[in-house]
mmCIF entry with sequence, helices, sheets and N, C-alpha, C, O atoms, coordinates in Angstrom:
data_MODEL
# 
_entry.id   MODEL 
# 
_entity.id                         1 
_entity.type                       polymer 
_entity.pdbx_number_of_molecules   1 
# 
_entity_poly.entity_id                      1 
_entity_poly.type                           'polypeptide(L)' 
_entity_poly.nstd_linkage                   no 
_entity_poly.nstd_monomer                   no 
_entity_poly.pdbx_seq_one_letter_code       
;(UNK)(UNK)(UNK)(UNK)(UNK)(UNK)(UNK)(UNK)(UNK)(UNK)(UNK)(UNK)(UNK)(UNK)(UNK)(UNK)
(UNK)(UNK)(UNK)(UNK)(UNK)(UNK)(UNK)(UNK)(UNK)(UNK)(UNK)(UNK)(UNK)(UNK)(UNK)(UNK)
(UNK)(UNK)(UNK)(UNK)(UNK)(UNK)(UNK)(UNK)(UNK)(UNK)(UNK)(UNK)(UNK)(UNK)(UNK)(UNK)
(UNK)(UNK)(UNK)(UNK)(UNK)(UNK)(UNK)
;
_entity_poly.pdbx_seq_one_letter_code_can   XXXXXXXXXXXXXXXXXXXXXXXXXXXXXXXXXXXXXXXXXXXXXXXXXXXXXXX 
_entity_poly.pdbx_strand_id                 A 
# 
loop_
_entity_poly_seq.entity_id 
_entity_poly_seq.num 
_entity_poly_seq.mon_id 
_entity_poly_seq.hetero 
1 1  UNK n 
1 2  UNK n 
1 3  UNK n 
1 4  UNK n 
1 5  UNK n 
1 6  UNK n 
1 7  UNK n 
1 8  UNK n 
1 9  UNK n 
1 10 UNK n 
1 11 UNK n 
1 12 UNK n 
1 13 UNK n 
1 14 UNK n 
1 15 UNK n 
1 16 UNK n 
1 17 UNK n 
1 18 UNK n 
1 19 UNK n 
1 20 UNK n 
1 21 UNK n 
1 22 UNK n 
1 23 UNK n 
1 24 UNK n 
1 25 UNK n 
1 26 UNK n 
1 27 UNK n 
1 28 UNK n 
1 29 UNK n 
1 30 UNK n 
1 31 UNK n 
1 32 UNK n 
1 33 UNK n 
1 34 UNK n 
1 35 UNK n 
1 36 UNK n 
1 37 UNK n 
1 38 UNK n 
1 39 UNK n 
1 40 UNK n 
1 41 UNK n 
1 42 UNK n 
1 43 UNK n 
1 44 UNK n 
1 45 UNK n 
1 46 UNK n 
1 47 UNK n 
1 48 UNK n 
1 49 UNK n 
1 50 UNK n 
1 51 UNK n 
1 52 UNK n 
1 53 UNK n 
1 54 UNK n 
1 55 UNK n 
# 
_struct_asym.id          A 
_struct_asym.entity_id   1 
# 
loop_
_struct_conf.conf_type_id 
_struct_conf.id 
_struct_conf.pdbx_PDB_helix_id 
_struct_conf.beg_label_comp_id 
_struct_conf.beg_label_asym_id 
_struct_conf.beg_label_seq_id 
_struct_conf.pdbx_beg_PDB_ins_code 
_struct_conf.end_label_comp_id 
_struct_conf.end_label_asym_id 
_struct_conf.end_label_seq_id 
_struct_conf.pdbx_end_PDB_ins_code 
_struct_conf.beg_auth_comp_id 
_struct_conf.beg_auth_asym_id 
_struct_conf.beg_auth_seq_id 
_struct_conf.end_auth_comp_id 
_struct_conf.end_auth_asym_id 
_struct_conf.end_auth_seq_id 
_struct_conf.pdbx_PDB_helix_class 
_struct_conf.details 
_struct_conf.pdbx_PDB_helix_length 
HELX_P HELX_P1 AA1 UNK A 10 ? UNK A 18 ? UNK A 10 UNK A 18 1 ? 9 
HELX_P HELX_P2 AA2 UNK A 21 ? UNK A 26 ? UNK A 21 UNK A 26 1 ? 6 
HELX_P HELX_P3 AA3 UNK A 29 ? UNK A 37 ? UNK A 29 UNK A 37 1 ? 9 
HELX_P HELX_P4 AA4 UNK A 43 ? UNK A 49 ? UNK A 43 UNK A 49 1 ? 7 
HELX_P HELX_P5 AA5 UNK A 50 ? UNK A 52 ? UNK A 50 UNK A 52 5 ? 3 
# 
_struct_conf_type.id          HELX_P 
_struct_conf_type.criteria    ? 
_struct_conf_type.reference   ? 
# 
loop_
_atom_site.group_PDB 
_atom_site.id 
_atom_site.type_symbol 
_atom_site.label_atom_id 
_atom_site.label_alt_id 
_atom_site.label_comp_id 
_atom_site.label_asym_id 
_atom_site.label_entity_id 
_atom_site.label_seq_id 
_atom_site.pdbx_PDB_ins_code 
_atom_site.Cartn_x 
_atom_site.Cartn_y 
_atom_site.Cartn_z 
_atom_site.occupancy 
_atom_site.B_iso_or_equiv 
_atom_site.pdbx_formal_charge 
_atom_site.auth_seq_id 
_atom_site.auth_comp_id 
_atom_site.auth_asym_id 
_atom_site.auth_atom_id 
_atom_site.pdbx_PDB_model_num 
ATOM 1   N N  . UNK A 1 1  ? 125.931 109.401 81.576  1.00 0.00 ? 1  UNK A N  1 
ATOM 2   C CA . UNK A 1 1  ? 125.541 108.867 82.939  1.00 0.00 ? 1  UNK A CA 1 
ATOM 3   C C  . UNK A 1 1  ? 126.753 109.029 83.884  1.00 0.00 ? 1  UNK A C  1 
ATOM 4   O O  . UNK A 1 1  ? 127.852 108.596 83.539  1.00 0.00 ? 1  UNK A O  1 
ATOM 5   N N  . UNK A 1 2  ? 126.577 109.618 85.019  1.00 0.00 ? 2  UNK A N  1 
ATOM 6   C CA . UNK A 1 2  ? 127.630 109.753 85.951  1.00 0.00 ? 2  UNK A CA 1 
ATOM 7   C C  . UNK A 1 2  ? 127.690 108.514 86.785  1.00 0.00 ? 2  UNK A C  1 
ATOM 8   O O  . UNK A 1 2  ? 126.779 107.687 86.740  1.00 0.00 ? 2  UNK A O  1 
ATOM 9   N N  . UNK A 1 3  ? 128.850 108.351 87.624  1.00 0.00 ? 3  UNK A N  1 
ATOM 10  C CA . UNK A 1 3  ? 129.015 107.274 88.435  1.00 0.00 ? 3  UNK A CA 1 
ATOM 11  C C  . UNK A 1 3  ? 127.959 107.163 89.449  1.00 0.00 ? 3  UNK A C  1 
ATOM 12  O O  . UNK A 1 3  ? 127.556 106.047 89.778  1.00 0.00 ? 3  UNK A O  1 
ATOM 13  N N  . UNK A 1 4  ? 127.464 108.265 89.986  1.00 0.00 ? 4  UNK A N  1 
ATOM 14  C CA . UNK A 1 4  ? 126.397 108.373 91.006  1.00 0.00 ? 4  UNK A CA 1 
ATOM 15  C C  . UNK A 1 4  ? 125.102 107.831 90.376  1.00 0.00 ? 4  UNK A C  1 
ATOM 16  O O  . UNK A 1 4  ? 124.328 107.127 91.024  1.00 0.00 ? 4  UNK A O  1 
ATOM 17  N N  . UNK A 1 5  ? 124.889 108.174 89.100  1.00 0.00 ? 5  UNK A N  1 
ATOM 18  C CA . UNK A 1 5  ? 123.567 107.592 88.487  1.00 0.00 ? 5  UNK A CA 1 
ATOM 19  C C  . UNK A 1 5  ? 123.661 106.114 88.322  1.00 0.00 ? 5  UNK A C  1 
ATOM 20  O O  . UNK A 1 5  ? 122.611 105.472 88.310  1.00 0.00 ? 5  UNK A O  1 
ATOM 21  N N  . UNK A 1 6  ? 124.767 105.525 88.196  1.00 0.00 ? 6  UNK A N  1 
ATOM 22  C CA . UNK A 1 6  ? 124.909 104.048 87.987  1.00 0.00 ? 6  UNK A CA 1 
ATOM 23  C C  . UNK A 1 6  ? 124.910 103.192 89.243  1.00 0.00 ? 6  UNK A C  1 
ATOM 24  O O  . UNK A 1 6  ? 124.877 101.963 89.189  1.00 0.00 ? 6  UNK A O  1 
ATOM 25  N N  . UNK A 1 7  ? 124.953 103.926 90.445  1.00 0.00 ? 7  UNK A N  1 
ATOM 26  C CA . UNK A 1 7  ? 124.977 103.184 91.624  1.00 0.00 ? 7  UNK A CA 1 
ATOM 27  C C  . UNK A 1 7  ? 123.485 102.844 92.028  1.00 0.00 ? 7  UNK A C  1 
ATOM 28  O O  . UNK A 1 7  ? 122.645 103.744 92.051  1.00 0.00 ? 7  UNK A O  1 
ATOM 29  N N  . UNK A 1 8  ? 123.200 101.684 92.311  1.00 0.00 ? 8  UNK A N  1 
ATOM 30  C CA . UNK A 1 8  ? 121.851 101.243 92.695  1.00 0.00 ? 8  UNK A CA 1 
ATOM 31  C C  . UNK A 1 8  ? 121.429 101.787 94.105  1.00 0.00 ? 8  UNK A C  1 
ATOM 32  O O  . UNK A 1 8  ? 122.253 101.947 95.006  1.00 0.00 ? 8  UNK A O  1 
ATOM 33  N N  . UNK A 1 9  ? 120.224 102.034 94.224  1.00 0.00 ? 9  UNK A N  1 
ATOM 34  C CA . UNK A 1 9  ? 119.656 102.553 95.542  1.00 0.00 ? 9  UNK A CA 1 
ATOM 35  C C  . UNK A 1 9  ? 119.817 101.416 96.614  1.00 0.00 ? 9  UNK A C  1 
ATOM 36  O O  . UNK A 1 9  ? 119.260 100.323 96.517  1.00 0.00 ? 9  UNK A O  1 
ATOM 37  N N  . UNK A 1 10 ? 120.626 101.786 97.632  1.00 0.00 ? 10 UNK A N  1 
ATOM 38  C CA . UNK A 1 10 ? 120.752 100.702 98.737  1.00 0.00 ? 10 UNK A CA 1 
ATOM 39  C C  . UNK A 1 10 ? 119.439 100.175 99.233  1.00 0.00 ? 10 UNK A C  1 
ATOM 40  O O  . UNK A 1 10 ? 119.330 98.978  99.498  1.00 0.00 ? 10 UNK A O  1 
ATOM 41  N N  . UNK A 1 11 ? 118.456 100.989 99.370  1.00 0.00 ? 11 UNK A N  1 
ATOM 42  C CA . UNK A 1 11 ? 117.167 100.448 99.854  1.00 0.00 ? 11 UNK A CA 1 
ATOM 43  C C  . UNK A 1 11 ? 116.603 99.407  99.055  1.00 0.00 ? 11 UNK A C  1 
ATOM 44  O O  . UNK A 1 11 ? 116.112 98.402  99.568  1.00 0.00 ? 11 UNK A O  1 
ATOM 45  N N  . UNK A 1 12 ? 116.657 99.627  97.641  1.00 0.00 ? 12 UNK A N  1 
ATOM 46  C CA . UNK A 1 12 ? 116.097 98.792  96.683  1.00 0.00 ? 12 UNK A CA 1 
ATOM 47  C C  . UNK A 1 12 ? 116.904 97.439  96.702  1.00 0.00 ? 12 UNK A C  1 
ATOM 48  O O  . UNK A 1 12 ? 116.333 96.351  96.625  1.00 0.00 ? 12 UNK A O  1 
ATOM 49  N N  . UNK A 1 13 ? 118.187 97.569  96.805  1.00 0.00 ? 13 UNK A N  1 
ATOM 50  C CA . UNK A 1 13 ? 119.049 96.446  96.895  1.00 0.00 ? 13 UNK A CA 1 
ATOM 51  C C  . UNK A 1 13 ? 118.715 95.529  98.080  1.00 0.00 ? 13 UNK A C  1 
ATOM 52  O O  . UNK A 1 13 ? 118.564 94.314  97.949  1.00 0.00 ? 13 UNK A O  1 
ATOM 53  N N  . UNK A 1 14 ? 118.609 96.196  99.259  1.00 0.00 ? 14 UNK A N  1 
ATOM 54  C CA . UNK A 1 14 ? 118.249 95.453  100.454 1.00 0.00 ? 14 UNK A CA 1 
ATOM 55  C C  . UNK A 1 14 ? 116.902 94.872  100.302 1.00 0.00 ? 14 UNK A C  1 
ATOM 56  O O  . UNK A 1 14 ? 116.721 93.733  100.731 1.00 0.00 ? 14 UNK A O  1 
ATOM 57  N N  . UNK A 1 15 ? 115.935 95.517  99.745  1.00 0.00 ? 15 UNK A N  1 
ATOM 58  C CA . UNK A 1 15 ? 114.548 94.975  99.545  1.00 0.00 ? 15 UNK A CA 1 
ATOM 59  C C  . UNK A 1 15 ? 114.562 93.648  98.762  1.00 0.00 ? 15 UNK A C  1 
ATOM 60  O O  . UNK A 1 15 ? 113.932 92.649  99.109  1.00 0.00 ? 15 UNK A O  1 
ATOM 61  N N  . UNK A 1 16 ? 115.392 93.746  97.601  1.00 0.00 ? 16 UNK A N  1 
ATOM 62  C CA . UNK A 1 16 ? 115.439 92.564  96.708  1.00 0.00 ? 16 UNK A CA 1 
ATOM 63  C C  . UNK A 1 16 ? 116.167 91.438  97.481  1.00 0.00 ? 16 UNK A C  1 
ATOM 64  O O  . UNK A 1 16 ? 115.810 90.264  97.389  1.00 0.00 ? 16 UNK A O  1 
ATOM 65  N N  . UNK A 1 17 ? 117.193 91.844  98.239  1.00 0.00 ? 17 UNK A N  1 
ATOM 66  C CA . UNK A 1 17 ? 117.885 90.686  98.931  1.00 0.00 ? 17 UNK A CA 1 
ATOM 67  C C  . UNK A 1 17 ? 117.067 90.039  100.034 1.00 0.00 ? 17 UNK A C  1 
ATOM 68  O O  . UNK A 1 17 ? 117.278 88.873  100.368 1.00 0.00 ? 17 UNK A O  1 
ATOM 69  N N  . UNK A 1 18 ? 116.203 90.738  100.557 1.00 0.00 ? 18 UNK A N  1 
ATOM 70  C CA . UNK A 1 18 ? 115.387 90.307  101.589 1.00 0.00 ? 18 UNK A CA 1 
ATOM 71  C C  . UNK A 1 18 ? 114.192 89.373  101.176 1.00 0.00 ? 18 UNK A C  1 
ATOM 72  O O  . UNK A 1 18 ? 113.567 88.736  102.025 1.00 0.00 ? 18 UNK A O  1 
ATOM 73  N N  . UNK A 1 19 ? 113.906 89.320  99.849  1.00 0.00 ? 19 UNK A N  1 
ATOM 74  C CA . UNK A 1 19 ? 112.811 88.544  99.357  1.00 0.00 ? 19 UNK A CA 1 
ATOM 75  C C  . UNK A 1 19 ? 113.153 87.058  99.495  1.00 0.00 ? 19 UNK A C  1 
ATOM 76  O O  . UNK A 1 19 ? 114.305 86.636  99.390  1.00 0.00 ? 19 UNK A O  1 
ATOM 77  N N  . UNK A 1 20 ? 112.042 86.260  99.747  1.00 0.00 ? 20 UNK A N  1 
ATOM 78  C CA . UNK A 1 20 ? 112.238 84.808  99.832  1.00 0.00 ? 20 UNK A CA 1 
ATOM 79  C C  . UNK A 1 20 ? 112.814 84.250  98.500  1.00 0.00 ? 20 UNK A C  1 
ATOM 80  O O  . UNK A 1 20 ? 112.585 84.766  97.406  1.00 0.00 ? 20 UNK A O  1 
ATOM 81  N N  . UNK A 1 21 ? 113.573 83.164  98.693  1.00 0.00 ? 21 UNK A N  1 
ATOM 82  C CA . UNK A 1 21 ? 114.332 82.612  97.475  1.00 0.00 ? 21 UNK A CA 1 
ATOM 83  C C  . UNK A 1 21 ? 113.348 82.315  96.286  1.00 0.00 ? 21 UNK A C  1 
ATOM 84  O O  . UNK A 1 21 ? 113.701 82.549  95.131  1.00 0.00 ? 21 UNK A O  1 
ATOM 85  N N  . UNK A 1 22 ? 112.172 81.821  96.564  1.00 0.00 ? 22 UNK A N  1 
ATOM 86  C CA . UNK A 1 22 ? 111.262 81.490  95.484  1.00 0.00 ? 22 UNK A CA 1 
ATOM 87  C C  . UNK A 1 22 ? 110.783 82.689  94.696  1.00 0.00 ? 22 UNK A C  1 
ATOM 88  O O  . UNK A 1 22 ? 110.507 82.589  93.500  1.00 0.00 ? 22 UNK A O  1 
ATOM 89  N N  . UNK A 1 23 ? 110.685 83.836  95.374  1.00 0.00 ? 23 UNK A N  1 
ATOM 90  C CA . UNK A 1 23 ? 110.337 85.070  94.721  1.00 0.00 ? 23 UNK A CA 1 
ATOM 91  C C  . UNK A 1 23 ? 111.427 85.658  93.901  1.00 0.00 ? 23 UNK A C  1 
ATOM 92  O O  . UNK A 1 23 ? 111.200 86.157  92.799  1.00 0.00 ? 23 UNK A O  1 
ATOM 93  N N  . UNK A 1 24 ? 112.743 85.595  94.495  1.00 0.00 ? 24 UNK A N  1 
ATOM 94  C CA . UNK A 1 24 ? 113.898 86.006  93.736  1.00 0.00 ? 24 UNK A CA 1 
ATOM 95  C C  . UNK A 1 24 ? 114.098 85.223  92.448  1.00 0.00 ? 24 UNK A C  1 
ATOM 96  O O  . UNK A 1 24 ? 114.496 85.804  91.438  1.00 0.00 ? 24 UNK A O  1 
ATOM 97  N N  . UNK A 1 25 ? 113.832 83.915  92.454  1.00 0.00 ? 25 UNK A N  1 
ATOM 98  C CA . UNK A 1 25 ? 114.003 83.075  91.316  1.00 0.00 ? 25 UNK A CA 1 
ATOM 99  C C  . UNK A 1 25 ? 112.884 83.334  90.253  1.00 0.00 ? 25 UNK A C  1 
ATOM 100 O O  . UNK A 1 25 ? 113.071 82.976  89.090  1.00 0.00 ? 25 UNK A O  1 
ATOM 101 N N  . UNK A 1 26 ? 111.809 83.903  90.604  1.00 0.00 ? 26 UNK A N  1 
ATOM 102 C CA . UNK A 1 26 ? 110.730 84.229  89.609  1.00 0.00 ? 26 UNK A CA 1 
ATOM 103 C C  . UNK A 1 26 ? 110.942 85.579  89.004  1.00 0.00 ? 26 UNK A C  1 
ATOM 104 O O  . UNK A 1 26 ? 110.288 85.876  88.004  1.00 0.00 ? 26 UNK A O  1 
ATOM 105 N N  . UNK A 1 27 ? 111.826 86.454  89.535  1.00 0.00 ? 27 UNK A N  1 
ATOM 106 C CA . UNK A 1 27 ? 112.063 87.729  88.968  1.00 0.00 ? 27 UNK A CA 1 
ATOM 107 C C  . UNK A 1 27 ? 113.063 87.647  87.879  1.00 0.00 ? 27 UNK A C  1 
ATOM 108 O O  . UNK A 1 27 ? 114.104 87.004  88.013  1.00 0.00 ? 27 UNK A O  1 
ATOM 109 N N  . UNK A 1 28 ? 112.734 88.341  86.723  1.00 0.00 ? 28 UNK A N  1 
ATOM 110 C CA . UNK A 1 28 ? 113.602 88.408  85.588  1.00 0.00 ? 28 UNK A CA 1 
ATOM 111 C C  . UNK A 1 28 ? 114.630 89.431  85.709  1.00 0.00 ? 28 UNK A C  1 
ATOM 112 O O  . UNK A 1 28 ? 114.434 90.391  86.454  1.00 0.00 ? 28 UNK A O  1 
ATOM 113 N N  . UNK A 1 29 ? 115.755 89.309  85.014  1.00 0.00 ? 29 UNK A N  1 
ATOM 114 C CA . UNK A 1 29 ? 116.729 90.310  84.970  1.00 0.00 ? 29 UNK A CA 1 
ATOM 115 C C  . UNK A 1 29 ? 116.312 91.575  84.440  1.00 0.00 ? 29 UNK A C  1 
ATOM 116 O O  . UNK A 1 29 ? 116.831 92.614  84.846  1.00 0.00 ? 29 UNK A O  1 
ATOM 117 N N  . UNK A 1 30 ? 115.364 91.571  83.515  1.00 0.00 ? 30 UNK A N  1 
ATOM 118 C CA . UNK A 1 30 ? 114.858 92.837  83.019  1.00 0.00 ? 30 UNK A CA 1 
ATOM 119 C C  . UNK A 1 30 ? 114.000 93.578  84.103  1.00 0.00 ? 30 UNK A C  1 
ATOM 120 O O  . UNK A 1 30 ? 114.068 94.802  84.219  1.00 0.00 ? 30 UNK A O  1 
ATOM 121 N N  . UNK A 1 31 ? 113.226 92.838  84.861  1.00 0.00 ? 31 UNK A N  1 
ATOM 122 C CA . UNK A 1 31 ? 112.477 93.444  85.922  1.00 0.00 ? 31 UNK A CA 1 
ATOM 123 C C  . UNK A 1 31 ? 113.367 94.097  86.964  1.00 0.00 ? 31 UNK A C  1 
ATOM 124 O O  . UNK A 1 31 ? 113.146 95.236  87.377  1.00 0.00 ? 31 UNK A O  1 
ATOM 125 N N  . UNK A 1 32 ? 114.442 93.298  87.401  1.00 0.00 ? 32 UNK A N  1 
ATOM 126 C CA . UNK A 1 32 ? 115.474 93.857  88.325  1.00 0.00 ? 32 UNK A CA 1 
ATOM 127 C C  . UNK A 1 32 ? 116.058 95.139  87.766  1.00 0.00 ? 32 UNK A C  1 
ATOM 128 O O  . UNK A 1 32 ? 116.062 96.165  88.447  1.00 0.00 ? 32 UNK A O  1 
ATOM 129 N N  . UNK A 1 33 ? 116.534 95.100  86.584  1.00 0.00 ? 33 UNK A N  1 
ATOM 130 C CA . UNK A 1 33 ? 117.119 96.302  85.952  1.00 0.00 ? 33 UNK A CA 1 
ATOM 131 C C  . UNK A 1 33 ? 116.252 97.479  85.937  1.00 0.00 ? 33 UNK A C  1 
ATOM 132 O O  . UNK A 1 33 ? 116.696 98.575  86.280  1.00 0.00 ? 33 UNK A O  1 
ATOM 133 N N  . UNK A 1 34 ? 115.041 97.319  85.559  1.00 0.00 ? 34 UNK A N  1 
ATOM 134 C CA . UNK A 1 34 ? 114.055 98.314  85.540  1.00 0.00 ? 34 UNK A CA 1 
ATOM 135 C C  . UNK A 1 34 ? 113.811 98.900  86.840  1.00 0.00 ? 34 UNK A C  1 
ATOM 136 O O  . UNK A 1 34 ? 113.708 100.118 86.979  1.00 0.00 ? 34 UNK A O  1 
ATOM 137 N N  . UNK A 1 35 ? 113.706 97.993  87.895  1.00 0.00 ? 35 UNK A N  1 
ATOM 138 C CA . UNK A 1 35 ? 113.364 98.356  89.157  1.00 0.00 ? 35 UNK A CA 1 
ATOM 139 C C  . UNK A 1 35 ? 114.511 99.170  89.793  1.00 0.00 ? 35 UNK A C  1 
ATOM 140 O O  . UNK A 1 35 ? 114.252 100.104 90.552  1.00 0.00 ? 35 UNK A O  1 
ATOM 141 N N  . UNK A 1 36 ? 115.718 98.838  89.502  1.00 0.00 ? 36 UNK A N  1 
ATOM 142 C CA . UNK A 1 36 ? 116.849 99.485  90.022  1.00 0.00 ? 36 UNK A CA 1 
ATOM 143 C C  . UNK A 1 36 ? 117.176 100.799 89.346  1.00 0.00 ? 36 UNK A C  1 
ATOM 144 O O  . UNK A 1 36 ? 117.879 101.612 89.946  1.00 0.00 ? 36 UNK A O  1 
ATOM 145 N N  . UNK A 1 37 ? 116.689 101.072 88.076  1.00 0.00 ? 37 UNK A N  1 
ATOM 146 C CA . UNK A 1 37 ? 117.008 102.281 87.267  1.00 0.00 ? 37 UNK A CA 1 
ATOM 147 C C  . UNK A 1 37 ? 115.822 103.255 87.188  1.00 0.00 ? 37 UNK A C  1 
ATOM 148 O O  . UNK A 1 37 ? 115.996 104.381 86.722  1.00 0.00 ? 37 UNK A O  1 
ATOM 149 N N  . UNK A 1 38 ? 114.668 102.866 87.615  1.00 0.00 ? 38 UNK A N  1 
ATOM 150 C CA . UNK A 1 38 ? 113.432 103.620 87.503  1.00 0.00 ? 38 UNK A CA 1 
ATOM 151 C C  . UNK A 1 38 ? 112.790 103.938 88.885  1.00 0.00 ? 38 UNK A C  1 
ATOM 152 O O  . UNK A 1 38 ? 113.026 103.272 89.893  1.00 0.00 ? 38 UNK A O  1 
ATOM 153 N N  . UNK A 1 39 ? 112.010 104.947 88.846  1.00 0.00 ? 39 UNK A N  1 
ATOM 154 C CA . UNK A 1 39 ? 111.246 105.219 89.968  1.00 0.00 ? 39 UNK A CA 1 
ATOM 155 C C  . UNK A 1 39 ? 109.992 104.496 90.203  1.00 0.00 ? 39 UNK A C  1 
ATOM 156 O O  . UNK A 1 39 ? 109.366 104.559 91.261  1.00 0.00 ? 39 UNK A O  1 
ATOM 157 N N  . UNK A 1 40 ? 109.602 103.720 89.049  1.00 0.00 ? 40 UNK A N  1 
ATOM 158 C CA . UNK A 1 40 ? 108.503 102.867 88.984  1.00 0.00 ? 40 UNK A CA 1 
ATOM 159 C C  . UNK A 1 40 ? 108.826 101.411 89.090  1.00 0.00 ? 40 UNK A C  1 
ATOM 160 O O  . UNK A 1 40 ? 109.922 100.946 88.779  1.00 0.00 ? 40 UNK A O  1 
ATOM 161 N N  . UNK A 1 41 ? 107.762 100.675 89.569  1.00 0.00 ? 41 UNK A N  1 
ATOM 162 C CA . UNK A 1 41 ? 107.985 99.195  89.557  1.00 0.00 ? 41 UNK A CA 1 
ATOM 163 C C  . UNK A 1 41 ? 107.098 98.645  88.431  1.00 0.00 ? 41 UNK A C  1 
ATOM 164 O O  . UNK A 1 41 ? 105.925 98.989  88.290  1.00 0.00 ? 41 UNK A O  1 
ATOM 165 N N  . UNK A 1 42 ? 107.755 97.737  87.613  1.00 0.00 ? 42 UNK A N  1 
ATOM 166 C CA . UNK A 1 42 ? 106.959 97.224  86.521  1.00 0.00 ? 42 UNK A CA 1 
ATOM 167 C C  . UNK A 1 42 ? 105.818 96.303  87.159  1.00 0.00 ? 42 UNK A C  1 
ATOM 168 O O  . UNK A 1 42 ? 106.018 95.650  88.183  1.00 0.00 ? 42 UNK A O  1 
ATOM 169 N N  . UNK A 1 43 ? 104.628 96.307  86.481  1.00 0.00 ? 43 UNK A N  1 
ATOM 170 C CA . UNK A 1 43 ? 103.525 95.510  86.924  1.00 0.00 ? 43 UNK A CA 1 
ATOM 171 C C  . UNK A 1 43 ? 103.906 94.070  87.231  1.00 0.00 ? 43 UNK A C  1 
ATOM 172 O O  . UNK A 1 43 ? 103.563 93.494  88.263  1.00 0.00 ? 43 UNK A O  1 
ATOM 173 N N  . UNK A 1 44 ? 104.641 93.526  86.262  1.00 0.00 ? 44 UNK A N  1 
ATOM 174 C CA . UNK A 1 44 ? 105.026 92.110  86.341  1.00 0.00 ? 44 UNK A CA 1 
ATOM 175 C C  . UNK A 1 44 ? 105.813 91.807  87.664  1.00 0.00 ? 44 UNK A C  1 
ATOM 176 O O  . UNK A 1 44 ? 105.596 90.790  88.323  1.00 0.00 ? 44 UNK A O  1 
ATOM 177 N N  . UNK A 1 45 ? 106.755 92.767  88.015  1.00 0.00 ? 45 UNK A N  1 
ATOM 178 C CA . UNK A 1 45 ? 107.497 92.573  89.225  1.00 0.00 ? 45 UNK A CA 1 
ATOM 179 C C  . UNK A 1 45 ? 106.541 92.817  90.453  1.00 0.00 ? 45 UNK A C  1 
ATOM 180 O O  . UNK A 1 45 ? 106.554 92.093  91.448  1.00 0.00 ? 45 UNK A O  1 
ATOM 181 N N  . UNK A 1 46 ? 105.691 93.928  90.288  1.00 0.00 ? 46 UNK A N  1 
ATOM 182 C CA . UNK A 1 46 ? 104.808 94.164  91.560  1.00 0.00 ? 46 UNK A CA 1 
ATOM 183 C C  . UNK A 1 46 ? 104.000 93.052  91.918  1.00 0.00 ? 46 UNK A C  1 
ATOM 184 O O  . UNK A 1 46 ? 103.785 92.801  93.103  1.00 0.00 ? 46 UNK A O  1 
ATOM 185 N N  . UNK A 1 47 ? 103.460 92.254  90.849  1.00 0.00 ? 47 UNK A N  1 
ATOM 186 C CA . UNK A 1 47 ? 102.629 91.064  91.172  1.00 0.00 ? 47 UNK A CA 1 
ATOM 187 C C  . UNK A 1 47 ? 103.451 90.031  91.977  1.00 0.00 ? 47 UNK A C  1 
ATOM 188 O O  . UNK A 1 47 ? 102.923 89.332  92.842  1.00 0.00 ? 47 UNK A O  1 
ATOM 189 N N  . UNK A 1 48 ? 104.708 89.963  91.675  1.00 0.00 ? 48 UNK A N  1 
ATOM 190 C CA . UNK A 1 48 ? 105.616 88.925  92.312  1.00 0.00 ? 48 UNK A CA 1 
ATOM 191 C C  . UNK A 1 48 ? 106.004 89.344  93.748  1.00 0.00 ? 48 UNK A C  1 
ATOM 192 O O  . UNK A 1 48 ? 106.179 88.482  94.610  1.00 0.00 ? 48 UNK A O  1 
ATOM 193 N N  . UNK A 1 49 ? 106.135 90.628  94.003  1.00 0.00 ? 49 UNK A N  1 
ATOM 194 C CA . UNK A 1 49 ? 106.607 91.053  95.284  1.00 0.00 ? 49 UNK A CA 1 
ATOM 195 C C  . UNK A 1 49 ? 105.583 91.692  96.268  1.00 0.00 ? 49 UNK A C  1 
ATOM 196 O O  . UNK A 1 49 ? 105.910 91.972  97.421  1.00 0.00 ? 49 UNK A O  1 
ATOM 197 N N  . UNK A 1 50 ? 104.308 91.919  95.767  1.00 0.00 ? 50 UNK A N  1 
ATOM 198 C CA . UNK A 1 50 ? 103.340 92.560  96.498  1.00 0.00 ? 50 UNK A CA 1 
ATOM 199 C C  . UNK A 1 50 ? 103.172 92.054  97.955  1.00 0.00 ? 50 UNK A C  1 
ATOM 200 O O  . UNK A 1 50 ? 102.976 92.870  98.854  1.00 0.00 ? 50 UNK A O  1 
ATOM 201 N N  . UNK A 1 51 ? 103.240 90.837  98.184  1.00 0.00 ? 51 UNK A N  1 
ATOM 202 C CA . UNK A 1 51 ? 103.056 90.287  99.481  1.00 0.00 ? 51 UNK A CA 1 
ATOM 203 C C  . UNK A 1 51 ? 104.214 90.279  100.377 1.00 0.00 ? 51 UNK A C  1 
ATOM 204 O O  . UNK A 1 51 ? 104.172 89.766  101.495 1.00 0.00 ? 51 UNK A O  1 
ATOM 205 N N  . UNK A 1 52 ? 105.303 90.880  99.856  1.00 0.00 ? 52 UNK A N  1 
ATOM 206 C CA . UNK A 1 52 ? 106.572 90.937  100.630 1.00 0.00 ? 52 UNK A CA 1 
ATOM 207 C C  . UNK A 1 52 ? 106.976 92.383  100.913 1.00 0.00 ? 52 UNK A C  1 
ATOM 208 O O  . UNK A 1 52 ? 108.093 92.607  101.379 1.00 0.00 ? 52 UNK A O  1 
ATOM 209 N N  . UNK A 1 53 ? 106.139 93.351  100.658 1.00 0.00 ? 53 UNK A N  1 
ATOM 210 C CA . UNK A 1 53 ? 106.477 94.793  100.925 1.00 0.00 ? 53 UNK A CA 1 
ATOM 211 C C  . UNK A 1 53 ? 106.586 95.016  102.419 1.00 0.00 ? 53 UNK A C  1 
ATOM 212 O O  . UNK A 1 53 ? 105.934 94.393  103.257 1.00 0.00 ? 53 UNK A O  1 
ATOM 213 N N  . UNK A 1 54 ? 107.530 96.027  102.685 1.00 0.00 ? 54 UNK A N  1 
ATOM 214 C CA . UNK A 1 54 ? 107.622 96.412  104.113 1.00 0.00 ? 54 UNK A CA 1 
ATOM 215 C C  . UNK A 1 54 ? 106.339 97.073  104.475 1.00 0.00 ? 54 UNK A C  1 
ATOM 216 O O  . UNK A 1 54 ? 105.690 97.755  103.682 1.00 0.00 ? 54 UNK A O  1 
ATOM 217 N N  . UNK A 1 55 ? 105.993 96.832  105.753 1.00 0.00 ? 55 UNK A N  1 
ATOM 218 C CA . UNK A 1 55 ? 104.758 97.448  106.317 1.00 0.00 ? 55 UNK A CA 1 
ATOM 219 C C  . UNK A 1 55 ? 105.157 98.530  107.211 1.00 0.00 ? 55 UNK A C  1 
ATOM 220 O O  . UNK A 1 55 ? 104.302 99.192  107.800 1.00 0.00 ? 55 UNK A O  1 
# 
């Protein structure tokens, strides 16, 4: 894994930071790690953030 591969996507970081506190508290570390390292969003995470997506 190169250094570039290990850097999180700034848009995904900004999205997670912009979520309301109660949503952030409900998200697991595993969901965040998968979200940051994969092109897909885990279904469990999607259910928690679906109402807070950018329009």
